[in-house]
N, C-alpha and C positions, 0 to 999 in steps of 0.2 A: 286807511292811507297815514304813512306816516309821511311828514316832510323833514325830518333832519333837520331840526332849529335851531338845533347844539354845534351843527357845522361851521367850524370857519379855519379855513385852510390856508397855511403861517408858509409848506412849503411843496415849489413845484417843480415839474420837471420837463424840459420843454424839448422832443427829441425830432431832432433839423436845425441845423442851421446853418439852413436855406433864409433868405432871405422873409420870408414867413413866420419864422419861427426864433430870429433875430430881434423882432420887431416885437412882440407875446414874454419876450426874455428880458428887452429891458424899458420897455417895457411897468413885468412886476417886480423887478427887481430898485428899479425909481422906486420904487415905493417900499421896502425896506422887505420885499419878502424873500425869500431861500426862493434860489433859483439857480436849477443844473443844466446847464446844457450838455446836451447829446449830441455828439456827428459820430461817422464813422471816417473821418475826413479833417486829420490833427493838419492841418493848414485853411480848416475853415476855422478852427477852434482858437489859433493861435489868441488873434488880436483878444480874443472876451475877457482874458482878464486885465488885460494891461496892452493899451491905454482900457478897452471896452467894445461895445457894439456903441458905431457910430448910426445913424437913422439922419437921412439930409432932404430936405424937399420939404411933404406935407407938415411934415415934427421934424425935426431939431433937437437931437440929444443925443450926447456920449454920459456908456451907462457901461459898468461890467457888473458880472454875473457875478454869482458866490462861488461854481466852480464848473470845471465843465470835466469830459466824461465819455472815451469813446466806443464803448460797449454799453445797450441797453440792458445789458445783466447787470454790469455796475452800480445805474442806480439802485439799487436791494439796497447798500449798503450808506440811503441816507431814504429808504422812504418815505416817498414825496407823498401830500396828502392829493394830488392833482396831478395827471400828468396829460399832455400837450401833445398831439403828436403829427405834426407838421410837416413832413415828410412826403415825396409819391407816394398816393395808390395805390400804384407794383408795389410797394415794400411792404405795405401793411400785413400781409400774414406772417415774414418771419417778423418784425416786429415785435404783435399780437402778438406770437408764441412764447417769442423772449419777455414780454412781461408779465407772461402766464405763470412762470419761473418762481420771482415774487408777487404777485397779487397776491394781495387780504383783501380781508371785506372791511371797508370803510376807505376803502382808497376810488379812487375816479377818474376815469380815461378818456378826454373826448379830442374826437379826429377835428379834427385846425384845420380845413383839410380841402381841396375842390376837388366835383364826381360824387356821385349816385351812390349811395347804397353801402361808402366806406365807414357809418357806422355799425351797419349788418353786420363788415368784416372783423369789427374788435366784439360786436354780443356774439360772433356764432365761437369764439374760446371761451370769455370771459363775464355770457353770460348775458343779460341786457341791466341789471341794476347800475355798474360800475362805470356802464358804458352811455357818452352823450354825443351831443352833435351839434360841431355852431358854424354858423355862418359871420363869413371875413368878408366887411364893408374898405379892404381898401390896395394899390397899386405899390409895386416894389418892382424888385428888383438887384442884385448883387452886383455892387462897381469894385469890389475887393472884399478877401473875408474878413467879416461882421464887420462892412461899412456896406448899407443898405441907400437905394433913393429909390426917397416914399411919393411917386408921383401927384396922387389924390390918397386922403383918409373920407370918406363917409361914416362919422359911424350913426348912430347903432349897430354894434354887430349885434349876433344873438346864439341863443343856446338854451338848448332842452333836453330832455333825460331821455331816456327808449323806457326806462321804470316807473311811472307814478310814485314806487316810494324815495325816489331818488330825488324829488321836484326841490326839497330844505337844499338837500347842497346846489343843487342846481342854480338853483338862484346866490346859495352865496359864491360860489364862483364869478354869476355876473357882475355878482357887486364890488367881487376882490379887483374886477378884470374895467369897473369905469374905476374902483375908487383911483386903480395905479391911470388913470385917463385913457384907457381902453374902453368907452361908454357899451356895455355889452346888454341888452335887456334881456330876461327871460322870457319863455313865448311856445305857450305849444298851436303853433304853426312850420315849425321848421325844415317841413316835407316842402311842403309849398315851395319856401322860401330856399330850400336847395333845388331846388327844382328849375326854379326862377333862372337863379342865379346861374346854371349850369346850363338851359338853353343857350344863354350870353355863350357861353363860354365854347360851347359844340358848334358855334355860330363861325368864328371870333380863329380860337387858335387854331382849331387844326386847316384855316383857308389862309392864316399868316404864315403857320407851319411851315405851309407846299410852295408858297408864291414869295417866301420872303419877307411880305411886305410887313408895316407898321399895322396898327388896329386902324387909325387915319388916312390909310392912303388901300388899305384895302375896303377902307367905306367907301371915297371919293372916289375910286372907277367905276363906269358904270358895268361893265363886263363881270368884276372881279366883285362887285355888288350882287350879281344878280345869284351868284350859288348864295351868301351871304345872305340872304333875306328868304330864296328857296329852302332852306338850312331851316332859317325859325318857322315857317310855315308849316314844314315837316315832321321838327318837334313840337310843336303850339299841336298837332295834331297828334301826335304819338302820347302828349302829357293828360289829350283829353279824354285821348280810350281810353287808360290809365285811369278816371277819373281824380287826378291830379290836378286844382283846381291855379289856373295861374292868374286869377286874375281877368274880367272881359272886355280889359283897353288894355290889354302886354304886350299883341304886337307894335300898335303904335309905341308906346312903352320900351320894351327892346332899343329898335328901332333908331329911338331918339336917345337914347341909352347911348350905345356904339360909336354912334356917330359925336357925339360929349367924347369921346373917348382918348381921345389925343392921339400923338404923333410917341404909345408907344405899342413896348415888342409885348405880346403876350408870353406865359413861361414854354408852353411850346414852341415855339421858336427862337424862343433862348436856347429850350435843350434841344431839339434837333439842330444848331451851331455851334450848342456843346456835346454832339453826340451822345448824349443821353439816351436812356429810355423816358417817352413823353407817363400821362394818363391815360392817353385816348380809349383802351379798352374801360376806363370810370367815369369819361363822358361819352360821346358819338356813342363807342362800342355800348353804352343802357340804352340808349336812343334807341337804337338797333334789337337792344333782347327786349326793352321792353317790348319795342314796335311788335314784333312777333311772339310776343301774348298776349295783345290785344286783335293782332291776323290785322295788323297798318302796314306795308308796304314800307319803304327807306334806304330809299336808290340815294340819296346827297351823302345821309350816313355812314352809308355801306362806303361809299365811293371816298370820301375821305379818314374815314379810317386805317379804309387798302391802301390808300398811297399813303398817311404821313405813317402805314409801317413800315412799307419799301424803302419806307427814309431811312427808319431807325431796323434793318437790316443793313444795311451799309456800311 
């Protein structure tokens, strides 16, 4: 097994100038790395160079990046060592197809996203060796272009390679992030972590998107909470039927975590408000898919997925 002991990334690209991408770009740039921020919407990139990305809340920072670009194809001119994909998961097939056009051996692509199986979308096109998955533990929203509100930051974050040959690169990327102020640890349990987070996303995001409630409001309303509670139990049943280890005490942990989430709008609600497509297919849609594999009925996930799809179609 190779462990890539000599890999020392210096050039990073972040695809997606939403709040998640702005945060990782700002921290990496603060540590002196070469950072290219990429997004198809020029208005989102405009402040990134001057005055820079503003973080406000749990972290406070004003930091310009090295450069910006409007297409993934332009990244070929800069040959980044590591590419973080931070956009909504539904855009992954197009983005990975564009990366394939300039990908070279020794480059790594990290899914820094919500949802289940996003890393598999990368590996289907680029193979396992460059493909990595991270679990991110901060909450954020975009106040204005490159101005991010960050209500909470609960490090560490976690990263894992898909191919054992790339473990050294994953460790090096985690080190770079940690040195930049985003404490990140290498793990061999990323699937469990992804599913633990996905369960909570599947329970809060669509409920808030459909009702227009914040997380605290949804958890505090006894009628709405009944839906959240049934979603949690259904998602846990699907995970266990597929031999995904959530931990014996995950149910009380999840309920307690969501009760303390605060008066925060999840990203799916913000997407619906701004008439954008959501990540519902990679969240509740995946619980439906894995439920079918294991012969588990998923009426709550099917219902919430259908309602969110209905809102999208408007």
